[in-house]
N, C-alpha and C positions, 0 to 999 in steps of 0.2 A: 504494500500499500504505500509506504513512504516513497519508494522509487517512482511510483506511478505519478504521484503529486509533483515532483520535480521535473518529470518528463514531460508533463503538460504545460509548464510554465514556459514563457518566452525567454530567450537568451538574455534580454534586456532586464527582465524581472530577476532572473538568477544572478544577474551581476549586481543588481540593487540589493537583494537579499545578502549577498555574500559581503559586499561592501559595508552595509549596515552591521553586519554581525562582526566584521573585523573591527570596525570602529567601537562597537560596544564593548568588545572584549579588551581593547586597548584602554577604554575608559575605566572598565571595571578593575584592570590591572593598576592603573596608574592610581586611581583612588584608594586601592587596598594598601599600596606602598606609601601613601601619604605625600604623594607628589603632586603639586598644582600644576595646572595646564600651562602656566606662565613658566614654570620652572622646566617643564619637559620641552616647551617652545625654545627656552634659552639653550638646552643642551643640543637641540636639533638645528639650531640658528634659523628658525622659522618664527612667524608671529604667533601669539597666543591664539588668535582667531584661525589661523592655519590648522593648528592642533584641534581646535573645537570642530573644524570643518571634517577632519579625519574621523574623529570620535562619532559625529552624528552621520557619518556615511555619505556626506554631501559630496566630498572629493575622493577620488581614487588615491590609493597610496602607492608610490613606486616600490618596488622590491628593495632598492637601495634604502629608501626611507623606513620601510618597515622594519628592515634588518637593525637600523640604527635605533629605532624606537625600541625593539625588543632587547637590544643591548642596553640601553639606558635603563628599562625596566627590569633587566636580568632575568629574562624569560627564554626559554629554548624555543626554536622555531617549531618543533615537532610538538611540545606541549601547548603552545599557543595554539596551533591549527587543530589539535585534537579537541581543545575547549570550544574553538570556533565552530567545529562540527557539531559538537553536542549542543551549542546555543541554537545552531539553524535546526536541528532536529527537535528541540524543545518548542522553537517558534512554530515549527511545521505542525506539531500536535495542537498548539493552541489555535491555530488558524483551522485545523480540520474540525477540532471540537466546536468552533464558533461557526462554522458553515454547517455542521450537523444540527446545531441547535436551531439556526435559521431555517434550514430545510424542515426540520420536524415542526417548527412553528407553523410553517407554511402549509404542511400537509395537514395538521389539525384545523387551521383557518379554512383551508379549501374544503374540508369535510364539513365544517359547519356551514359554510356558504352555499354548498351544494346538496345540503341535507334537505330532504322533502319530508314534510311532517304528514 
């Protein structure tokens, strides 16, 4: 079921989900390490706004920049992407559950609308 969900998504949607998941994980790690966005920006030689764009998934991160970020945050590449994968899986489950609730409510609603007394 999980693989089917992602197979049906457009390539653009997949990139958006992935970019957001990467950004959210950077944000989570940065906060857990007690590092401010400004401090991370200074280490990367970019603006604090740019770090915010990365974390919100608005801007794509180059491989070079990601490696620098992970180095500053003292996180391994494989550990980082394992967590990103888990985050995407969790997000997918939440989306699936939301859609299921919507469709179930529509089904009940349709039965009530088309029910003849």
